[in-house]
C-alpha positions in Angstrom: 0.0 0.0 0.0 1.0 3.6 -0.5 2.3 5.8 2.3 -0.8 8.0 1.8 -3.0 5.0 2.5 -1.0 4.1 5.6 -1.4 7.7 6.9 -5.1 7.5 6.2 -5.5 4.3 8.1 -3.7 5.8 11.1 -6.1 8.7 11.2 -9.3 7.2 12.5 -11.3 10.5 12.9 -10.6 11.2 9.2 -11.7 7.7 8.3 -15.0 8.2 10.2 -15.7 11.5 8.4 -14.8 9.9 5.0 -17.1 7.0 5.8 -20.0 9.2 6.8 -19.6 11.3 3.6 -19.5 8.2 1.5 -22.6 6.8 3.1 -24.4 10.1 2.7 -23.5 10.3 -1.0 -24.7 6.7 -1.5 -28.0 7.4 0.3 -28.5 10.8 -1.5 -28.3 9.1 -4.9 -30.9 6.4 -4.0 -34.5 6.9 -4.8 -37.2 5.7 -2.4 -37.5 2.3 -4.2 -33.8 1.7 -3.7 -34.0 2.8 0.0 -36.9 0.5 0.7 -35.2 -2.5 -1.0 -32.0 -1.8 0.9 -33.9 -1.7 4.2 -35.7 -4.9 3.3 -32.5 -6.7 2.4 -30.7 -5.5 5.5 -33.5 -6.6 7.8 -33.8 -9.9 6.0 -30.0 -10.6 6.5 -30.2 -9.6 10.2 -33.2 -11.8 10.8 -31.6 -14.7 9.1 -29.2 -14.7 12.0 -31.9 -15.1 14.6 -33.0 -18.4 16.0 -36.6 -19.4 15.5 -37.3 -18.6 19.1 -35.7 -15.1 18.8 -37.7 -14.3 15.7 -40.9 -15.5 17.3 -40.2 -13.5 20.4 -39.4 -10.3 18.4 -42.6 -10.7 16.3 -44.7 -11.3 19.4 -43.3 -8.2 21.1 -43.6 -5.8 18.2 -46.3 -7.1 15.8 -48.3 -9.8 17.6 -51.1 -9.6 15.1 -48.8 -11.4 12.6 -49.1 -14.5 14.8 -52.9 -14.5 15.0 -53.4 -16.6 11.9 -50.8 -19.2 13.0 
């Protein structure tokens, strides 16, 4: 790696600001459809990590009506 990259990696506050600016730019260029899809995909990935019991408990706590037809 270049010396500039090594200096960048040693400067964590700069990295944090760069990361925030990069995320903001990505989000700013997304339309609502893209944002909704991103939220859905992210939640789906996170919930895939839950056990069946954790998922059931979360649904029961937040949206118990989803369990009424079960």
